[in-house]
C-alpha positions in Angstrom: 16.0 28.6 -9.6 16.9 31.7 -7.5 19.2 31.6 -4.5 16.2 31.9 -2.1 14.4 29.0 -3.7 17.6 26.9 -3.5 18.0 27.8 0.2 14.4 26.9 1.1 14.6 23.7 -0.9 17.8 22.7 0.8 16.3 23.3 4.2 13.2 21.3 3.3 15.3 18.4 1.9 17.4 18.3 5.1 14.2 18.2 7.2 12.7 15.5 5.0 15.8 13.3 5.3 15.8 13.7 9.1 12.0 13.1 9.4 12.2 10.0 7.1 15.1 8.5 9.1 13.4 9.3 12.5 9.9 8.1 11.7 10.8 5.1 9.6 13.6 4.2 12.0 11.4 4.5 15.0 8.8 2.1 13.5 11.5 -0.4 12.6 13.0 -0.3 16.1 9.7 -0.8 17.8 8.7 -3.7 15.5 12.2 -5.3 15.8 12.0 -5.0 19.6 8.6 -6.8 19.6 9.5 -9.5 17.0 13.1 -10.2 17.9 12.3 -13.5 19.4 10.7 -14.6 16.1 13.8 -13.7 14.1 15.9 -15.7 16.7 14.0 -18.9 15.9 16.2 -19.6 12.9 19.7 -19.4 14.3 21.1 -22.5 12.6 23.1 -20.4 10.1 24.7 -18.2 12.7 24.3 -14.6 13.8 25.2 -13.2 10.5 22.5 -15.1 8.7 19.9 -13.8 11.2 21.3 -10.2 10.9 21.1 -10.4 7.1 17.5 -11.7 7.3 16.6 -8.8 9.6 18.1 -6.2 7.3 16.5 -7.7 4.2 13.1 -8.0 5.9 12.9 -4.4 7.1 14.4 -3.1 3.9 11.4 -4.5 2.1 9.0 -3.5 4.8 10.2 0.1 4.4 8.2 0.3 1.2 5.0 -0.2 3.2 6.1 2.2 6.0 6.8 4.9 3.5 3.5 4.4 1.8 1.6 4.7 5.1 3.3 7.8 6.6 4.7 9.7 3.5 2.2 12.5 4.2 3.3 12.8 7.8 6.9 12.9 6.8 6.2 15.8 4.5 4.4 17.8 7.2 7.2 17.1 9.8 9.8 18.1 7.2 8.0 21.4 6.6 7.7 22.1 10.3 11.4 21.3 10.8 12.6 23.5 8.0 10.4 26.5 8.6 10.9 26.2 12.4 14.6 26.5 12.0 14.2 29.5 9.7 11.9 31.2 12.3 14.2 30.4 15.2 17.2 32.1 13.4 14.9 35.0 12.4 15.6 34.3 8.7 11.9 34.0 7.9 11.3 37.5 9.4 14.1 39.0 7.4 12.8 37.4 4.1 9.2 38.6 4.7 10.4 42.1 5.8 12.2 42.4 2.4 8.8 42.2 0.7 8.9 38.5 -0.3 5.4 37.0 -0.4 4.7 34.2 2.0 3.3 32.2 -1.0 6.7 32.7 -2.6 8.4 31.1 0.4 6.2 28.0 0.5 6.5 27.5 -3.3 9.6 25.3 -3.3 8.2 23.3 -0.4 5.0 22.6 -2.3 6.9 21.6 -5.5 9.2 19.2 -3.6 6.2 17.8 -1.8 4.5 17.0 -5.2 7.7 15.2 -6.2 7.7 13.1 -3.0 4.0 12.4 -3.4 4.7 11.1 -6.9 7.4 8.8 -5.3 4.8 7.5 -2.9 2.4 6.8 -5.8 5.2 4.9 -7.7 6.0 3.0 -4.5 2.3 1.9 -4.3 1.7 1.1 -7.9 5.1 -0.3 -9.1 7.4 -1.2 -6.2 5.1 -2.8 -3.7 3.3 -5.1 -6.3 6.7 -6.2 -7.6 7.9 -7.4 -4.2 4.5 -8.3 -2.7 5.4 -12.0 -2.4 8.3 -11.1 -0.2 6.3 -8.6 1.9 3.9 -11.3 3.2 6.7 -13.3 4.8 6.6 -13.6 8.6 9.5 -12.7 10.7 10.3 -16.4 11.4 10.1 -17.5 7.7 13.3 -18.6 6.0 13.4 -17.0 2.5 12.8 -19.7 -0.1 11.7 -22.4 2.3 8.1 -21.2 2.8 5.1 -23.5 2.2 1.4 -22.9 2.4 -1.8 -24.9 2.4 -4.2 -23.6 -0.3 -7.9 -23.7 0.1 -10.4 -22.6 -2.6 -8.2 -20.0 -4.3 -10.0 -18.4 -7.2 -8.4 -17.6 -10.5 -9.6 -15.6 -13.5 -11.5 -18.6 -15.0 -13.5 -19.0 -11.8 -11.8 -22.2 -10.9 -11.3 -23.1 -7.2 -7.8 -24.4 -6.5 -7.0 -26.5 -3.4 -3.7 -28.1 -2.3 -2.4 -29.7 0.9 0.9 -27.9 0.4 2.4 -25.3 -2.0 6.2 -25.1 -1.9 7.5 -21.7 -2.8 11.1 -22.8 -3.7 9.9 -25.3 -6.3 6.7 -23.5 -7.3 4.8 -26.7 -6.9 1.4 -27.7 -5.7 1.3 -31.1 -3.9 -1.8 -33.2 -4.7 -3.8 -30.3 -6.0 -7.5 -30.4 -6.8 -9.0 -27.9 -9.1 -12.8 -27.4 -9.3 -13.5 -26.0 -12.7 -16.5 -23.7 -13.1 -18.2 -21.5 -15.7 -20.4 -18.4 -15.3 -24.1 -18.8 -15.7 -25.3 -16.5 -18.5 -27.6 -13.7 -17.3 -26.8 -14.4 -13.6 -23.9 -12.3 -12.4 -22.0 -14.0 -9.6 -23.5 -17.4 -10.2 -21.2 -20.2 -11.2 -21.8 -23.7 -12.5 -19.4 -26.5 -11.7 -18.1 -28.2 -14.9 -15.6 -30.8 -13.5 -12.7 -31.6 -11.3 -9.0 -31.8 -12.0 -6.8 -34.0 -9.8 -3.1 -34.6 -9.9 -0.1 -35.8 -7.9 1.6 -32.4 -8.4 1.4 -29.2 -10.4 4.4 -27.1 -11.3 4.3 -23.8 -13.0 5.9 -23.6 -16.5 7.1 -20.0 -17.2 7.5 -20.7 -20.9 4.0 -21.8 -21.6 2.5 -19.9 -18.6 0.5 -23.1 -17.7 0.6 -25.4 -14.7 2.1 -28.7 -15.8 0.4 -31.6 -14.1 2.0 -34.9 -12.9 -0.6 -37.7 -13.2 -3.3 -35.2 -14.0 -6.9 -36.3 -14.7 -10.1 -34.5 -15.5 -13.6 -35.7 -14.6 -16.6 -33.7 -16.0 -19.9 -33.3 -14.3 -21.6 -34.7 -17.3 -19.3 -37.7 -17.6 -18.1 -40.3 -15.1 -15.1 -41.3 -17.1 -11.8 -39.6 -16.3 -9.4 -38.5 -19.0 -5.7 -37.7 -18.7 -4.8 -34.0 -18.8 -1.2 -32.7 -19.0 -1.6 -29.1 -17.9 -4.0 -26.6 -16.6 -4.0 -23.5 -18.8 -5.7 -20.1 -19.1 -5.3 -19.2 -15.4 -3.9 -15.9 -14.3 -2.6 -17.4 -11.1 1.2 -17.3 -11.1 3.6 -18.5 -8.3 4.2 -15.0 -7.1 0.5 -14.4 -6.4 0.0 -17.5 -4.2 1.8 -16.2 -1.0 0.1 -12.9 -1.4 -3.4 -14.3 -1.8 -2.9 -16.3 1.5 -2.5 -13.0 3.4 -5.5 -11.3 5.0 -5.9 -7.8 3.4 -3.6 -8.6 0.5 -5.5 -6.1 -1.7 -3.4 -3.3 -0.2 -0.3 -4.9 -1.9 -1.9 -4.8 -5.4 -1.7 -2.1 -8.0 -4.8 -0.3 -9.3 -4.8 -2.5 -12.5 -4.7 -5.6 -10.4 -7.5 -4.3 -8.2 -9.6 -3.8 -11.3 -9.0 -7.3 -12.5 -9.7 -8.8 -9.1 -13.0 -6.8 -8.9 -14.2 -8.5 -12.1 -13.9 -11.9 -10.4 -15.9 -11.0 -7.3 -19.6 -11.5 -6.9 -20.3 -10.4 -3.4 -21.4 -6.8 -3.1 -19.2 -6.1 -0.1 -16.1 -7.5 -1.8 -16.7 -5.4 -4.9 -17.4 -2.3 -2.7 -14.1 -2.8 -0.9 -12.1 -3.1 -4.1 -13.9 -0.1 -5.6 -13.2 2.1 -2.5 -9.6 1.0 -2.6 -9.2 2.1 -6.2 -10.7 5.5 -5.3 -8.5 5.9 -2.3 -5.5 5.3 -4.5 -6.4 8.5 -6.2 -7.4 10.5 -3.1 -4.6 9.5 -0.8 -1.9 11.5 -2.6 -4.4 14.5 -2.8 -5.1 14.2 0.9 -1.4 14.2 1.7 -0.8 17.4 -0.3 -3.9 18.9 1.3 -2.6 18.1 4.8 0.6 20.0 3.9 -1.4 23.0 2.5 -3.5 23.2 5.6 -0.4 23.1 7.9 1.9 25.5 5.9 0.0 28.8 6.6 0.0 27.9 10.3 3.8 27.4 10.3 4.5 30.7 8.6 4.9 32.9 11.7 7.2 35.8 12.6 7.6 35.2 16.4 9.9 32.3 17.4 7.9 32.1 20.7 4.7 31.2 18.8 6.4 28.5 16.7 5.8 25.7 19.2 2.0 26.4 19.3 2.1 26.7 15.5 3.7 23.2 15.2 1.1 21.8 17.6 -1.8 23.3 15.6 -0.4 21.9 12.4 0.0 18.4 13.8 -3.6 18.6 15.2 -4.8 19.5 11.7 -2.8 16.6 10.3 -4.3 14.2 12.9 -7.8 15.4 12.1 -7.3 14.7 8.5 -5.9 11.3 9.3 -8.8 10.4 11.5 -11.3 11.6 9.0 -9.7 9.5 6.3 -9.7 6.5 8.6 -13.4 6.9 9.4 -14.2 7.2 5.7 -12.3 4.0 4.9 -14.5 2.3 7.5 -17.7 3.7 6.1 -16.8 3.0 2.5 -18.0 -0.6 2.7 -20.9 -0.1 5.1 -24.5 0.7 4.4 -25.0 4.4 5.3 -28.2 6.3 4.5 -29.7 3.1 3.2 -27.1 2.5 0.6 -23.4 1.6 0.1 -21.3 4.3 -1.5 -17.7 3.1 -2.1 -17.1 5.8 -4.7 -18.2 8.7 -2.4 -16.5 8.2 0.9 -12.9 8.2 -0.4 -13.4 11.8 -1.6 -15.0 13.1 1.6 -11.7 14.0 3.4 -10.4 15.8 0.3 -13.7 17.8 -0.1 -13.6 18.8 3.6 -10.0 19.9 3.9 -9.2 21.3 0.5 -11.5 24.5 1.0 -9.8 25.0 4.4 -6.4 24.7 2.8 -7.3 27.2 0.0 -8.7 29.7 2.6 -5.6 29.5 4.8 -3.2 29.8 1.8 -5.1 32.9 0.6 -5.0 34.4 4.1 -1.2 34.3 4.4 0.3 37.8 4.8 3.6 39.2 3.8 
């Protein structure tokens, strides 16, 4: 790497660190200001316990914040680093020496690809690993959460109900499990085969089954109950239960988990939603890079007086890309032109803005 590349990369990394701290910090401060009263509900352990809970809560939430605004952080970092070079006339001197504008933005694009890969790893690896902690409310005490569970579906098609699920002990209290099997030749149609009742059900990590206390099974073709010691074959583990209670929990799953969940769904709209999310997992990183490629040519300017207008234009282009993506996410699960197209709409923003980015990059002058 040459001295010029190192210098541009250093400027961009400095801008990225500042943009990350400002944007993520601003969101944390706003949410903390709004939700401070909820954190204050659990003051029995003292101020330090509350402070530790706040730090832990927002440290985990940062994984979601970074996923949502990683593209904006990159654009802001590029605007900051190039703006500083224009203000000090460094960019003019570099271009006057005959260095191509494409050569200047090269290190920025390479580092942006790296940070985009980090965002993908955050979505696919980190967020699913801590998803059960991300669904906690501000007033929840870690380890003391409990949920009522109603008709939770597992990979076998069974419906699980319980008056109370205790997170700390990983136990269902008085669970009822309605067992079902798929009807051959009728996708999405299930036939009830029986009912499992128990005083409690605790997950066994060694056998990967739910051990039942006082469990009994009654089949639909037999009125006589028989004792049953465990419920096996389910893909439902304790970590998944808090996540499945949250509305919109699909956003916390990896692409592999989305594929497995789609296989369990029967409603067309549910399948369409999961399909569009899988495609958006591919297009979102591409759209983030496209936003940067659209903005960079605008930010390469020689006159410091025109830098403010260049930054404004770049942010407008970024906003247009965001709005287009948001609209496409809304349309992905709706009937448009007499059909639902969850595979098409995720690619629309990329198809619109990529040609614009290519044209602008090609038009950059030395």
